[in-house]
N, CA, C and O atoms as a Tinker XYZ file with bonds, in Angstrom:
   532  protein
     1  N     11.512000   12.235000  -39.677000    73     2
     2  CA    12.289000   11.447000  -38.744000    64     1     3
     3  C     13.120000   12.342000  -37.831000    63     2     4     5
     4  O     13.167000   12.102000  -36.624000    81     3
     5  N     13.750000   13.327000  -38.353000    73     3     6
     6  CA    14.550000   14.205000  -37.509000    64     5     7
     7  C     14.406000   15.639000  -37.988000    63     6     8     9
     8  O     14.081000   15.894000  -39.148000    81     7
     9  N     14.648000   16.547000  -37.096000    73     7    10
    10  CA    14.556000   17.964000  -37.419000    64     9    11
    11  C     15.810000   18.637000  -36.884000    63    10    12    13
    12  O     16.242000   18.364000  -35.765000    81    11
    13  N     16.370000   19.485000  -37.662000    73    11    14
    14  CA    17.569000   20.199000  -37.230000    64    13    15
    15  C     17.148000   21.531000  -36.619000    63    14    16    17
    16  O     16.371000   22.277000  -37.214000    81    15
    17  N     17.659000   21.818000  -35.443000    73    15    18
    18  CA    17.380000   23.078000  -34.765000    64    17    19
    19  C     18.652000   23.904000  -34.812000    63    18    20    21
    20  O     19.710000   23.466000  -34.360000    81    19
    21  N     18.538000   25.094000  -35.361000    73    19    22
    22  CA    19.707000   25.947000  -35.523000    64    21    23
    23  C     19.967000   26.696000  -34.226000    63    22    24    25
    24  O     19.114000   27.457000  -33.768000    81    23
    25  N     21.125000   26.492000  -33.635000    73    23    26
    26  CA    21.518000   27.177000  -32.414000    64    25    27
    27  C     22.585000   28.204000  -32.726000    63    26    28    29
    28  O     22.860000   28.483000  -33.893000    81    27
    29  N     23.181000   28.763000  -31.701000    73    27    30
    30  CA    24.232000   29.757000  -31.917000    64    29    31
    31  C     25.474000   29.137000  -32.546000    63    30    32    33
    32  O     26.043000   29.687000  -33.490000    81    31
    33  N     25.887000   27.997000  -32.020000    73    31    34
    34  CA    27.157000   27.429000  -32.478000    64    33    35
    35  C     27.006000   26.088000  -33.182000    63    34    36    37
    36  O     27.799000   25.749000  -34.060000    81    35
    37  N     25.993000   25.332000  -32.798000    73    35    38
    38  CA    25.920000   23.989000  -33.364000    64    37    39
    39  C     24.475000   23.634000  -33.685000    63    38    40    41
    40  O     23.534000   24.299000  -33.252000    81    39
    41  N     24.335000   22.593000  -34.438000    73    39    42
    42  CA    23.012000   22.095000  -34.796000    64    41    43
    43  C     22.645000   20.953000  -33.851000    63    42    44    45
    44  O     23.479000   20.109000  -33.524000    81    43
    45  N     21.405000   20.941000  -33.426000    73    43    46
    46  CA    20.945000   19.865000  -32.549000    64    45    47
    47  C     19.829000   19.119000  -33.268000    63    46    48    49
    48  O     18.901000   19.726000  -33.802000    81    47
    49  N     19.933000   17.821000  -33.272000    73    47    50
    50  CA    18.908000   17.014000  -33.919000    64    49    51
    51  C     17.826000   16.655000  -32.915000    63    50    52    53
    52  O     18.088000   16.425000  -31.734000    81    51
    53  N     16.623000   16.615000  -33.415000    73    51    54
    54  CA    15.485000   16.231000  -32.583000    64    53    55
    55  C     14.809000   15.046000  -33.266000    63    54    56    57
    56  O     14.393000   15.144000  -34.420000    81    55
    57  N     14.702000   13.926000  -32.551000    73    55    58
    58  CA    14.163000   12.705000  -33.127000    64    57    59
    59  C     12.726000   12.488000  -32.664000    63    58    60    61
    60  O     12.355000   12.842000  -31.545000    81    59
    61  N     11.936000   11.903000  -33.542000    73    59    62
    62  CA    10.530000   11.649000  -33.209000    64    61    63
    63  C     10.432000   10.509000  -32.199000    63    62    64    65
    64  O     11.350000    9.702000  -32.052000    81    63
    65  N      9.310000   10.467000  -31.518000    73    63    66
    66  CA     9.084000    9.405000  -30.531000    64    65    67
    67  C      9.050000    8.042000  -31.209000    63    66    68    69
    68  O      9.499000    7.052000  -30.630000    81    67
    69  N      8.523000    7.979000  -32.428000    73    67    70
    70  CA     8.456000    6.701000  -33.153000    64    69    71
    71  C      9.861000    6.205000  -33.497000    63    70    72    73
    72  O     10.148000    5.013000  -33.383000    81    71
    73  N     10.735000    7.125000  -33.919000    73    71    74
    74  CA    12.108000    6.743000  -34.240000    64    73    75
    75  C     12.829000    6.229000  -32.990000    63    74    76    77
    76  O     13.499000    5.198000  -33.026000    81    75
    77  N     12.679000    6.968000  -31.882000    73    75    78
    78  CA    13.305000    6.536000  -30.628000    64    77    79
    79  C     12.796000    5.158000  -30.219000    63    78    80    81
    80  O     13.576000    4.306000  -29.794000    81    79
    81  N     11.494000    4.940000  -30.346000    73    79    82
    82  CA    10.911000    3.652000  -29.957000    64    81    83
    83  C     11.464000    2.525000  -30.812000    63    82    84    85
    84  O     11.726000    1.435000  -30.301000    81    83
    85  N     11.648000    2.768000  -32.110000    73    83    86
    86  CA    12.177000    1.701000  -32.971000    64    85    87
    87  C     13.633000    1.396000  -32.631000    63    86    88    89
    88  O     14.042000    0.234000  -32.646000    81    87
    89  N     14.421000    2.432000  -32.324000    73    87    90
    90  CA    15.827000    2.211000  -31.942000    64    89    91
    91  C     15.887000    1.437000  -30.628000    63    90    92    93
    92  O     16.663000    0.491000  -30.499000    81    91
    93  N     15.069000    1.837000  -29.652000    73    91    94
    94  CA    15.080000    1.156000  -28.356000    64    93    95
    95  C     14.588000   -0.278000  -28.481000    63    94    96    97
    96  O     15.066000   -1.158000  -27.765000    81    95
    97  N     13.648000   -0.526000  -29.373000    73    95    98
    98  CA    13.169000   -1.897000  -29.586000    64    97    99
    99  C     14.292000   -2.763000  -30.158000    63    98   100   101
   100  O     14.416000   -3.933000  -29.799000    81    99
   101  N     15.105000   -2.195000  -31.041000    73    99   102
   102  CA    16.220000   -2.963000  -31.610000    64   101   103
   103  C     17.264000   -3.303000  -30.550000    63   102   104   105
   104  O     17.922000   -4.339000  -30.649000    81   103
   105  N     17.430000   -2.443000  -29.526000    73   103   106
   106  CA    18.423000   -2.734000  -28.482000    64   105   107
   107  C     17.985000   -3.917000  -27.625000    63   106   108   109
   108  O     18.813000   -4.550000  -26.971000    81   107
   109  N     16.686000   -4.217000  -27.627000    73   107   110
   110  CA    16.187000   -5.330000  -26.808000    64   109   111
   111  C     16.192000   -6.666000  -27.551000    63   110   112   113
   112  O     15.854000   -7.697000  -26.969000    81   111
   113  N     16.564000   -6.659000  -28.806000    73   111   114
   114  CA    16.614000   -7.909000  -29.569000    64   113   115
   115  C     17.772000   -8.762000  -29.067000    63   114   116   117
   116  O     18.788000   -8.231000  -28.618000    81   115
   117  N     17.622000  -10.093000  -29.141000    73   115   118
   118  CA    18.705000  -10.973000  -28.675000    64   117   119
   119  C     19.994000  -10.718000  -29.462000    63   118   120   121
   120  O     19.984000  -10.630000  -30.690000    81   119
   121  N     21.084000  -10.604000  -28.736000    73   119   122
   122  CA    22.400000  -10.419000  -29.336000    64   121   123
   123  C     22.707000   -8.991000  -29.750000    63   122   124   125
   124  O     23.798000   -8.721000  -30.253000    81   123
   125  N     21.775000   -8.073000  -29.552000    73   123   126
   126  CA    22.008000   -6.682000  -29.952000    64   125   127
   127  C     22.745000   -5.947000  -28.844000    63   126   128   129
   128  O     22.514000   -6.182000  -27.658000    81   127
   129  N     23.641000   -5.047000  -29.256000    73   127   130
   130  CA    24.307000   -4.183000  -28.275000    64   129   131
   131  C     23.833000   -2.757000  -28.511000    63   130   132   133
   132  O     23.507000   -2.370000  -29.633000    81   131
   133  N     23.804000   -1.998000  -27.447000    73   131   134
   134  CA    23.353000   -0.610000  -27.554000    64   133   135
   135  C     24.274000    0.157000  -28.495000    63   134   136   137
   136  O     23.806000    0.919000  -29.340000    81   135
   137  N     25.572000   -0.042000  -28.352000    73   135   138
   138  CA    26.527000    0.674000  -29.204000    64   137   139
   139  C     26.342000    0.292000  -30.671000    63   138   140   141
   140  O     26.359000    1.160000  -31.544000    81   139
   141  N     26.165000   -0.996000  -30.946000    73   139   142
   142  CA    25.984000   -1.445000  -32.329000    64   141   143
   143  C     24.727000   -0.872000  -32.960000    63   142   144   145
   144  O     24.753000   -0.426000  -34.108000    81   143
   145  N     23.629000   -0.882000  -32.217000    73   143   146
   146  CA    22.374000   -0.324000  -32.738000    64   145   147
   147  C     22.523000    1.176000  -32.960000    63   146   148   149
   148  O     22.088000    1.705000  -33.983000    81   147
   149  N     23.143000    1.863000  -31.995000    73   147   150
   150  CA    23.312000    3.313000  -32.120000    64   149   151
   151  C     24.136000    3.658000  -33.355000    63   150   152   153
   152  O     23.743000    4.522000  -34.140000    81   151
   153  N     25.261000    2.998000  -33.533000    73   151   154
   154  CA    26.133000    3.300000  -34.668000    64   153   155
   155  C     25.465000    2.961000  -35.995000    63   154   156   157
   156  O     25.689000    3.652000  -36.990000    81   155
   157  N     24.646000    1.904000  -36.027000    73   155   158
   158  CA    23.967000    1.542000  -37.278000    64   157   159
   159  C     22.934000    2.594000  -37.684000    63   158   160   161
   160  O     22.555000    2.670000  -38.853000    81   159
   161  N     22.480000    3.401000  -36.732000    73   159   162
   162  CA    21.531000    4.481000  -37.025000    64   161   163
   163  C     22.216000    5.848000  -37.078000    63   162   164   165
   164  O     21.546000    6.874000  -37.201000    81   163
   165  N     23.543000    5.863000  -36.986000    73   163   166
   166  CA    24.278000    7.122000  -37.038000    64   165   167
   167  C     24.150000    7.937000  -35.762000    63   166   168   169
   168  O     24.232000    9.164000  -35.797000    81   167
   169  N     23.951000    7.266000  -34.642000    73   167   170
   170  CA    23.777000    7.930000  -33.351000    64   169   171
   171  C     24.956000    7.634000  -32.444000    63   170   172   173
   172  O     25.649000    6.632000  -32.622000    81   171
   173  N     25.180000    8.499000  -31.481000    73   171   174
   174  CA    26.202000    8.247000  -30.469000    64   173   175
   175  C     25.597000    7.288000  -29.436000    63   174   176   177
   176  O     24.450000    7.472000  -29.030000    81   175
   177  N     26.352000    6.268000  -29.007000    73   175   178
   178  CA    25.813000    5.301000  -28.037000    64   177   179
   179  C     25.311000    5.942000  -26.745000    63   178   180   181
   180  O     24.345000    5.460000  -26.154000    81   179
   181  N     25.959000    7.027000  -26.297000    73   179   182
   182  CA    25.500000    7.684000  -25.067000    64   181   183
   183  C     24.076000    8.227000  -25.199000    63   182   184   185
   184  O     23.319000    8.244000  -24.229000    81   183
   185  N     23.719000    8.670000  -26.407000    73   183   186
   186  CA    22.374000    9.190000  -26.621000    64   185   187
   187  C     21.344000    8.069000  -26.467000    63   186   188   189
   188  O     20.288000    8.268000  -25.867000    81   187
   189  N     21.653000    6.904000  -27.006000    73   187   190
   190  CA    20.721000    5.773000  -26.900000    64   189   191
   191  C     20.632000    5.311000  -25.451000    63   190   192   193
   192  O     19.552000    4.949000  -24.985000    81   191
   193  N     21.744000    5.318000  -24.737000    73   191   194
   194  CA    21.710000    4.979000  -23.306000    64   193   195
   195  C     20.821000    5.972000  -22.546000    63   194   196   197
   196  O     20.057000    5.576000  -21.666000    81   195
   197  N     20.925000    7.262000  -22.888000    73   195   198
   198  CA    20.079000    8.262000  -22.240000    64   197   199
   199  C     18.603000    7.999000  -22.546000    63   198   200   201
   200  O     17.761000    8.133000  -21.659000    81   199
   201  N     18.279000    7.629000  -23.782000    73   199   202
   202  CA    16.890000    7.319000  -24.132000    64   201   203
   203  C     16.384000    6.125000  -23.325000    63   202   204   205
   204  O     15.231000    6.100000  -22.895000    81   203
   205  N     17.254000    5.139000  -23.124000    73   203   206
   206  CA    16.862000    3.967000  -22.321000    64   205   207
   207  C     16.571000    4.373000  -20.877000    63   206   208   209
   208  O     15.587000    3.923000  -20.291000    81   207
   209  N     17.428000    5.226000  -20.302000    73   207   210
   210  CA    17.197000    5.697000  -18.926000    64   209   211
   211  C     15.899000    6.491000  -18.833000    63   210   212   213
   212  O     15.110000    6.296000  -17.908000    81   211
   213  N     15.681000    7.385000  -19.791000    73   211   214
   214  CA    14.456000    8.192000  -19.782000    64   213   215
   215  C     13.212000    7.319000  -19.903000    63   214   216   217
   216  O     12.203000    7.565000  -19.243000    81   215
   217  N     13.294000    6.297000  -20.753000    73   215   218
   218  CA    12.155000    5.390000  -20.911000    64   217   219
   219  C     11.896000    4.623000  -19.621000    63   218   220   221
   220  O     10.746000    4.432000  -19.225000    81   219
   221  N     12.965000    4.185000  -18.969000    73   219   222
   222  CA    12.822000    3.458000  -17.708000    64   221   223
   223  C     12.207000    4.348000  -16.633000    63   222   224   225
   224  O     11.313000    3.915000  -15.905000    81   223
   225  N     12.681000    5.595000  -16.530000    73   223   226
   226  CA    12.121000    6.534000  -15.548000    64   225   227
   227  C     10.659000    6.838000  -15.845000    63   226   228   229
   228  O      9.842000    6.941000  -14.930000    81   227
   229  N     10.334000    6.981000  -17.116000    73   227   230
   230  CA     8.954000    7.275000  -17.500000    64   229   231
   231  C      8.030000    6.127000  -17.102000    63   230   232   233
   232  O      6.925000    6.355000  -16.611000    81   231
   233  N      8.484000    4.902000  -17.314000    73   231   234
   234  CA     7.665000    3.738000  -16.929000    64   233   235
   235  C      7.493000    3.665000  -15.420000    63   234   236   237
   236  O      6.410000    3.338000  -14.935000    81   235
   237  N      8.559000    3.968000  -14.666000    73   235   238
   238  CA     8.456000    3.953000  -13.203000    64   237   239
   239  C      7.470000    5.007000  -12.720000    63   238   240   241
   240  O      6.660000    4.741000  -11.831000    81   239
   241  N      7.532000    6.192000  -13.298000    73   239   242
   242  CA     6.619000    7.259000  -12.888000    64   241   243
   243  C      5.184000    6.915000  -13.256000    63   242   244   245
   244  O      4.262000    7.217000  -12.499000    81   243
   245  N      4.984000    6.282000  -14.416000    73   243   246
   246  CA     3.635000    5.876000  -14.806000    64   245   247
   247  C      3.084000    4.839000  -13.844000    63   246   248   249
   248  O      1.905000    4.876000  -13.493000    81   247
   249  N      3.936000    3.913000  -13.417000    73   247   250
   250  CA     3.456000    2.881000  -12.494000    64   249   251
   251  C      3.144000    3.467000  -11.123000    63   250   252   253
   252  O      2.281000    2.950000  -10.415000    81   251
   253  N      3.839000    4.549000  -10.735000    73   251   254
   254  CA     3.542000    5.197000   -9.462000    64   253   255
   255  C      2.244000    5.990000   -9.529000    63   254   256   257
   256  O      1.546000    6.119000   -8.523000    81   255
   257  N      1.914000    6.517000  -10.695000    73   255   258
   258  CA     0.692000    7.301000  -10.848000    64   257   259
   259  C     -0.542000    6.419000  -10.959000    63   258   260   261
   260  O     -1.634000    6.835000  -10.571000    81   259
   261  N     -0.385000    5.214000  -11.480000    73   259   262
   262  CA    -1.522000    4.341000  -11.703000    64   261   263
   263  C     -1.915000    3.681000  -10.397000    63   262   264   265
   264  O     -1.100000    2.981000   -9.797000    81   263
   265  N     -3.147000    3.885000   -9.937000    73   263   266
   266  CA    -3.571000    3.211000   -8.707000    64   265   267
   267  C     -3.693000    1.713000   -8.956000    63   266   268   269
   268  O     -4.111000    1.275000  -10.028000    81   267
   269  N     -3.329000    0.962000   -7.972000    73   267   270
   270  CA    -3.384000   -0.491000   -8.098000    64   269   271
   271  C     -3.984000   -1.083000   -6.835000    63   270   272   273
   272  O     -3.855000   -0.528000   -5.744000    81   271
   273  N     -4.637000   -2.211000   -7.005000    73   271   274
   274  CA    -5.211000   -2.918000   -5.867000    64   273   275
   275  C     -4.106000   -3.698000   -5.174000    63   274   276   277
   276  O     -3.341000   -4.415000   -5.818000    81   275
   277  N     -4.031000   -3.556000   -3.885000    73   275   278
   278  CA    -3.056000   -4.296000   -3.097000    64   277   279
   279  C     -3.828000   -5.103000   -2.069000    63   278   280   281
   280  O     -4.494000   -4.547000   -1.195000    81   279
   281  N     -3.733000   -6.415000   -2.182000    73   279   282
   282  CA    -4.437000   -7.280000   -1.235000    64   281   283
   283  C     -3.628000   -7.374000    0.053000    63   282   284   285
   284  O     -2.436000   -7.681000    0.023000    81   283
   285  N     -4.266000   -7.116000    1.159000    73   283   286
   286  CA    -3.616000   -7.205000    2.456000    64   285   287
   287  C     -4.244000   -8.335000    3.252000    63   286   288   289
   288  O     -5.468000   -8.417000    3.350000    81   287
   289  N     -3.422000   -9.205000    3.820000    73   287   290
   290  CA    -3.999000  -10.266000    4.645000    64   289   291
   291  C     -4.539000   -9.673000    5.942000    63   290   292   293
   292  O     -3.899000   -8.827000    6.568000    81   291
   293  N     -5.698000  -10.118000    6.325000    73   291   294
   294  CA    -6.313000   -9.638000    7.556000    64   293   295
   295  C     -6.255000  -10.728000    8.610000    63   294   296   297
   296  O     -6.497000  -11.900000    8.322000    81   295
   297  N     -5.939000  -10.339000    9.810000    73   295   298
   298  CA    -5.926000  -11.291000   10.916000    64   297   299
   299  C     -7.372000  -11.617000   11.275000    63   298   300   301
   300  O     -8.243000  -10.751000   11.194000    81   299
   301  N     -7.627000  -12.849000   11.666000    73   299   302
   302  CA    -9.003000  -13.191000   12.039000    64   301   303
   303  C     -9.437000  -12.380000   13.255000    63   302   304   305
   304  O     -8.645000  -12.118000   14.160000    81   303
   305  N    -10.704000  -11.991000   13.258000    73   303   306
   306  CA   -11.199000  -11.195000   14.377000    64   305   307
   307  C    -11.466000  -12.059000   15.596000    63   306   308   309
   308  O    -11.461000  -11.571000   16.726000    81   307
   309  N    -11.698000  -13.338000   15.366000    73   307   310
   310  CA   -11.946000  -14.260000   16.472000    64   309   311
   311  C    -10.839000  -15.300000   16.441000    63   310   312   313
   312  O    -10.586000  -15.909000   15.402000    81   311
   313  N    -10.185000  -15.504000   17.557000    73   311   314
   314  CA    -9.097000  -16.475000   17.622000    64   313   315
   315  C     -9.658000  -17.877000   17.428000    63   314   316   317
   316  O    -10.685000  -18.216000   18.015000    81   315
   317  N     -8.989000  -18.708000   16.600000    73   315   318
   318  CA    -9.459000  -20.075000   16.423000    64   317   319
   319  C     -9.287000  -20.871000   17.711000    63   318   320   321
   320  O     -8.401000  -20.586000   18.517000    81   319
   321  N    -10.103000  -21.821000   17.883000    73   319   322
   322  CA   -10.023000  -22.656000   19.078000    64   321   323
   323  C    -11.402000  -22.927000   19.622000    63   322   324   325
   324  O    -12.405000  -22.602000   18.987000    81   323
   325  N    -11.454000  -23.513000   20.782000    73   323   326
   326  CA   -12.760000  -23.839000   21.345000    64   325   327
   327  C    -13.540000  -22.566000   21.663000    63   326   328   329
   328  O    -12.984000  -21.564000   22.112000    81   327
   329  N    -14.810000  -22.639000   21.421000    73   327   330
   330  CA   -15.684000  -21.503000   21.674000    64   329   331
   331  C    -16.265000  -21.642000   23.072000    63   330   332   333
   332  O    -16.859000  -22.664000   23.415000    81   331
   333  N    -16.086000  -20.608000   23.866000    73   331   334
   334  CA   -16.601000  -20.642000   25.236000    64   333   335
   335  C    -18.060000  -20.225000   25.219000    63   334   336   337
   336  O    -18.453000  -19.297000   24.513000    81   335
   337  N    -18.837000  -20.917000   25.997000    73   335   338
   338  CA   -20.245000  -20.546000   26.088000    64   337   339
   339  C    -20.375000  -19.380000   27.062000    63   338   340   341
   340  O    -19.601000  -19.281000   28.014000    81   339
   341  N    -21.339000  -18.505000   26.837000    73   339   342
   342  CA   -21.476000  -17.355000   27.728000    64   341   343
   343  C    -21.842000  -17.797000   29.136000    63   342   344   345
   344  O    -22.646000  -18.706000   29.340000    81   343
   345  N    -21.237000  -17.135000   30.079000    73   343   346
   346  CA   -21.487000  -17.440000   31.486000    64   345   347
   347  C    -22.373000  -16.338000   32.046000    63   346   348   349
   348  O    -22.059000  -15.152000   31.944000    81   347
   349  N    -23.454000  -16.744000   32.622000    73   347   350
   350  CA   -24.359000  -15.781000   33.237000    64   349   351
   351  C    -24.125000  -15.811000   34.732000    63   350   352   353
   352  O    -24.371000  -16.831000   35.376000    81   351
   353  N    -23.648000  -14.695000   35.301000    73   351   354
   354  CA   -23.411000  -14.691000   36.745000    64   353   355
   355  C    -24.742000  -14.723000   37.494000    63   354   356   357
   356  O    -25.788000  -14.299000   37.002000    81   355
   357  N    -24.641000  -15.234000   38.676000    73   355   358
   358  CA   -25.846000  -15.292000   39.511000    64   357   359
   359  C    -26.314000  -13.874000   39.783000    63   358   360   361
   360  O    -25.500000  -13.000000   40.082000    81   359
   361  N    -27.588000  -13.638000   39.686000    73   359   362
   362  CA   -28.071000  -12.277000   39.920000    64   361   363
   363  C    -27.778000  -11.845000   41.338000    63   362   364   365
   364  O    -27.988000  -12.585000   42.298000    81   363
   365  N    -27.288000  -10.629000   41.439000    73   363   366
   366  CA   -26.998000  -10.083000   42.764000    64   365   367
   367  C    -28.128000   -9.149000   43.143000    63   366   368   369
   368  O    -28.699000   -8.444000   42.311000    81   367
   369  N    -28.413000   -9.170000   44.364000    73   367   370
   370  CA   -29.475000   -8.302000   44.864000    64   369   371
   371  C    -28.854000   -6.966000   45.247000    63   370   372   373
   372  O    -28.182000   -6.850000   46.272000    81   371
   373  N    -29.082000   -5.978000   44.424000    73   371   374
   374  CA   -28.562000   -4.649000   44.723000    64   373   375
   375  C    -29.699000   -3.826000   45.288000    63   374   376   377
   376  O    -30.819000   -3.814000   44.778000    81   375
   377  N    -29.372000   -3.163000   46.329000    73   375   378
   378  CA   -30.409000   -2.320000   46.924000    64   377   379
   379  C    -30.682000   -1.151000   45.982000    63   378   380   381
   380  O    -29.764000   -0.704000   45.294000    81   379
   381  N    -31.877000   -0.657000   45.929000    73   379   382
   382  CA   -32.193000    0.435000   45.016000    64   381   383
   383  C    -31.326000    1.654000   45.248000    63   382   384   385
   384  O    -31.147000    2.457000   44.332000    81   383
   385  N    -30.789000    1.815000   46.426000    73   383   386
   386  CA   -29.980000    2.996000   46.712000    64   385   387
   387  C    -28.526000    2.796000   46.295000    63   386   388   389
   388  O    -27.773000    3.768000   46.238000    81   387
   389  N    -28.097000    1.523000   45.991000    73   387   390
   390  CA   -26.702000    1.237000   45.634000    64   389   391
   391  C    -26.474000    1.630000   44.171000    63   390   392   393
   392  O    -27.231000    1.217000   43.293000    81   391
   393  N    -25.441000    2.422000   43.910000    73   391   394
   394  CA   -25.120000    2.838000   42.540000    64   393   395
   395  C    -24.321000    1.744000   41.850000    63   394   396   397
   396  O    -23.516000    1.058000   42.481000    81   395
   397  N    -24.549000    1.585000   40.543000    73   395   398
   398  CA   -23.871000    0.565000   39.752000    64   397   399
   399  C    -23.124000    1.213000   38.587000    63   398   400   401
   400  O    -23.523000    2.250000   38.056000    81   399
   401  N    -22.024000    0.557000   38.212000    73   399   402
   402  CA   -21.305000    0.928000   36.996000    64   401   403
   403  C    -21.811000   -0.020000   35.921000    63   402   404   405
   404  O    -21.736000   -1.239000   36.077000    81   403
   405  N    -22.318000    0.527000   34.850000    73   403   406
   406  CA   -22.848000   -0.309000   33.770000    64   405   407
   407  C    -21.943000   -0.117000   32.548000    63   406   408   409
   408  O    -21.743000    1.005000   32.083000    81   407
   409  N    -21.398000   -1.229000   32.036000    73   407   410
   410  CA   -20.502000   -1.206000   30.880000    64   409   411
   411  C    -21.121000   -2.073000   29.800000    63   410   412   413
   412  O    -21.499000   -3.218000   30.052000    81   411
   413  N    -21.222000   -1.525000   28.595000    73   411   414
   414  CA   -21.763000   -2.272000   27.461000    64   413   415
   415  C    -20.738000   -2.202000   26.333000    63   414   416   417
   416  O    -20.359000   -1.113000   25.902000    81   415
   417  N    -20.292000   -3.361000   25.857000    73   415   418
   418  CA   -19.280000   -3.438000   24.804000    64   417   419
   419  C    -19.895000   -4.162000   23.619000    63   418   420   421
   420  O    -20.463000   -5.244000   23.770000    81   419
   421  N    -19.780000   -3.559000   22.431000    73   419   422
   422  CA   -20.298000   -4.170000   21.209000    64   421   423
   423  C    -19.131000   -4.423000   20.270000    63   422   424   425
   424  O    -18.375000   -3.509000   19.942000    81   423
   425  N    -18.992000   -5.676000   19.842000    73   423   426
   426  CA   -17.942000   -6.060000   18.898000    64   425   427
   427  C    -18.438000   -7.194000   18.039000    63   426   428   429
   428  O    -19.029000   -8.154000   18.534000    81   427
   429  N    -18.197000   -7.081000   16.753000    73   427   430
   430  CA   -18.494000   -8.139000   15.787000    64   429   431
   431  C    -19.907000   -8.682000   15.951000    63   430   432   433
   432  O    -20.115000   -9.895000   15.913000    81   431
   433  N    -20.859000   -7.810000   16.129000    73   431   434
   434  CA   -22.249000   -8.232000   16.215000    64   433   435
   435  C    -22.664000   -8.797000   17.557000    63   434   436   437
   436  O    -23.810000   -9.219000   17.713000    81   435
   437  N    -21.778000   -8.819000   18.519000    73   435   438
   438  CA   -22.107000   -9.340000   19.853000    64   437   439
   439  C    -22.057000   -8.188000   20.855000    63   438   440   441
   440  O    -21.264000   -7.257000   20.712000    81   439
   441  N    -22.902000   -8.267000   21.853000    73   439   442
   442  CA   -22.946000   -7.237000   22.891000    64   441   443
   443  C    -22.733000   -7.886000   24.248000    63   442   444   445
   444  O    -23.367000   -8.887000   24.581000    81   443
   445  N    -21.834000   -7.303000   25.020000    73   443   446
   446  CA   -21.573000   -7.774000   26.385000    64   445   447
   447  C    -21.934000   -6.624000   27.318000    63   446   448   449
   448  O    -21.459000   -5.502000   27.146000    81   447
   449  N    -22.771000   -6.911000   28.300000    73   447   450
   450  CA   -23.176000   -5.901000   29.273000    64   449   451
   451  C    -22.760000   -6.371000   30.658000    63   450   452   453
   452  O    -23.030000   -7.507000   31.048000    81   451
   453  N    -22.092000   -5.474000   31.405000    73   451   454
   454  CA   -21.659000   -5.815000   32.766000    64   453   455
   455  C    -22.111000   -4.715000   33.714000    63   454   456   457
   456  O    -22.217000   -3.548000   33.338000    81   455
   457  N    -22.373000   -5.112000   34.942000    73   455   458
   458  CA   -22.714000   -4.144000   35.988000    64   457   459
   459  C    -21.827000   -4.417000   37.186000    63   458   460   461
   460  O    -21.674000   -5.563000   37.608000    81   459
   461  N    -21.245000   -3.367000   37.729000    73   459   462
   462  CA   -20.368000   -3.463000   38.881000    64   461   463
   463  C    -20.847000   -2.456000   39.919000    63   462   464   465
   464  O    -21.331000   -1.378000   39.575000    81   463
   465  N    -20.711000   -2.812000   41.172000    73   463   466
   466  CA   -21.021000   -1.813000   42.200000    64   465   467
   467  C    -19.942000   -0.727000   42.196000    63   466   468   469
   468  O    -18.772000   -1.012000   41.941000    81   467
   469  N    -20.329000    0.490000   42.473000    73   467   470
   470  CA   -19.390000    1.609000   42.496000    64   469   471
   471  C    -18.288000    1.361000   43.517000    63   470   472   473
   472  O    -17.160000    1.819000   43.338000    81   471
   473  N    -18.604000    0.647000   44.572000    73   471   474
   474  CA   -17.599000    0.365000   45.600000    64   473   475
   475  C    -16.458000   -0.500000   45.056000    63   474   476   477
   476  O    -15.384000   -0.534000   45.657000    81   475
   477  N    -16.665000   -1.201000   43.932000    73   475   478
   478  CA   -15.627000   -2.052000   43.337000    64   477   479
   479  C    -15.127000   -1.450000   42.023000    63   478   480   481
   480  O    -14.804000   -2.189000   41.093000    81   479
   481  N    -15.061000   -0.139000   41.935000    73   479   482
   482  CA   -14.654000    0.545000   40.706000    64   481   483
   483  C    -13.226000    0.186000   40.293000    63   482   484   485
   484  O    -12.944000    0.085000   39.099000    81   483
   485  N    -12.329000   -0.006000   41.248000    73   483   486
   486  CA   -10.937000   -0.351000   40.922000    64   485   487
   487  C    -10.869000   -1.706000   40.225000    63   486   488   489
   488  O    -10.134000   -1.864000   39.251000    81   487
   489  N    -11.630000   -2.686000   40.715000    73   487   490
   490  CA   -11.651000   -4.004000   40.089000    64   489   491
   491  C    -12.289000   -3.922000   38.692000    63   490   492   493
   492  O    -11.861000   -4.627000   37.778000    81   491
   493  N    -13.292000   -3.081000   38.525000    73   491   494
   494  CA   -13.930000   -2.892000   37.215000    64   493   495
   495  C    -12.918000   -2.322000   36.219000    63   494   496   497
   496  O    -12.833000   -2.781000   35.080000    81   495
   497  N    -12.163000   -1.333000   36.649000    73   495   498
   498  CA   -11.154000   -0.721000   35.782000    64   497   499
   499  C    -10.075000   -1.724000   35.397000    63   498   500   501
   500  O     -9.639000   -1.753000   34.246000    81   499
   501  N     -9.642000   -2.548000   36.351000    73   499   502
   502  CA    -8.622000   -3.561000   36.073000    64   501   503
   503  C     -9.150000   -4.576000   35.064000    63   502   504   505
   504  O     -8.436000   -4.956000   34.135000    81   503
   505  N    -10.385000   -5.014000   35.239000    73   503   506
   506  CA   -10.979000   -5.981000   34.322000    64   505   507
   507  C    -11.099000   -5.375000   32.918000    63   506   508   509
   508  O    -10.836000   -6.064000   31.932000    81   507
   509  N    -11.486000   -4.117000   32.810000    73   507   510
   510  CA   -11.603000   -3.466000   31.505000    64   509   511
   511  C    -10.244000   -3.330000   30.822000    63   510   512   513
   512  O    -10.135000   -3.512000   29.609000    81   511
   513  N     -9.206000   -3.011000   31.600000    73   511   514
   514  CA    -7.859000   -2.933000   31.030000    64   513   515
   515  C     -7.455000   -4.268000   30.431000    63   514   516   517
   516  O     -6.917000   -4.311000   29.324000    81   515
   517  N     -7.703000   -5.347000   31.138000    73   515   518
   518  CA    -7.345000   -6.682000   30.649000    64   517   519
   519  C     -8.182000   -7.060000   29.428000    63   518   520   521
   520  O     -7.677000   -7.658000   28.479000    81   519
   521  N     -9.439000   -6.710000   29.464000    73   519   522
   522  CA   -10.344000   -7.064000   28.374000    64   521   523
   523  C    -10.001000   -6.318000   27.092000    63   522   524   525
   524  O    -10.051000   -6.900000   26.008000    81   523
   525  N     -9.661000   -5.066000   27.197000    73   523   526
   526  CA    -9.406000   -4.235000   26.019000    64   525   527
   527  C     -7.955000   -4.254000   25.563000    63   526   528   529
   528  O     -7.613000   -3.575000   24.594000    81   527
   529  N     -7.118000   -4.991000   26.215000    73   527   530
   530  CA    -5.702000   -5.078000   25.864000    64   529   531
   531  C     -5.518000   -5.758000   24.556000    63   530   532
   532  O     -4.386000   -5.921000   24.100000    81   531
């Protein structure tokens, strides 16, 4: 149960983990006081309080080391509400010599492809800023 360690001036007792656990279990019984339990075992109440703090810290550190699953709510990727049908713009006749800006965006399994004339690059950039905001 205990072992005496001979020091220079005084003897220090070393208690087993099982003994400490039984003392700490008695402090958790209804109506028990730490001082009363300590004195009934011939211990100083401060020592039992220290064991309680150490046990509490040990449990906190164990819980920090143990990985745990944390469920996080995810926002819906598509806003609820009426679903808009895709609008197909009227085909524009671009001359073969006219350069086009082609933008293809893929999200959630859907692909949107747009073509803009280079002469309207500023409007294309503005539309992309609004779309990707």
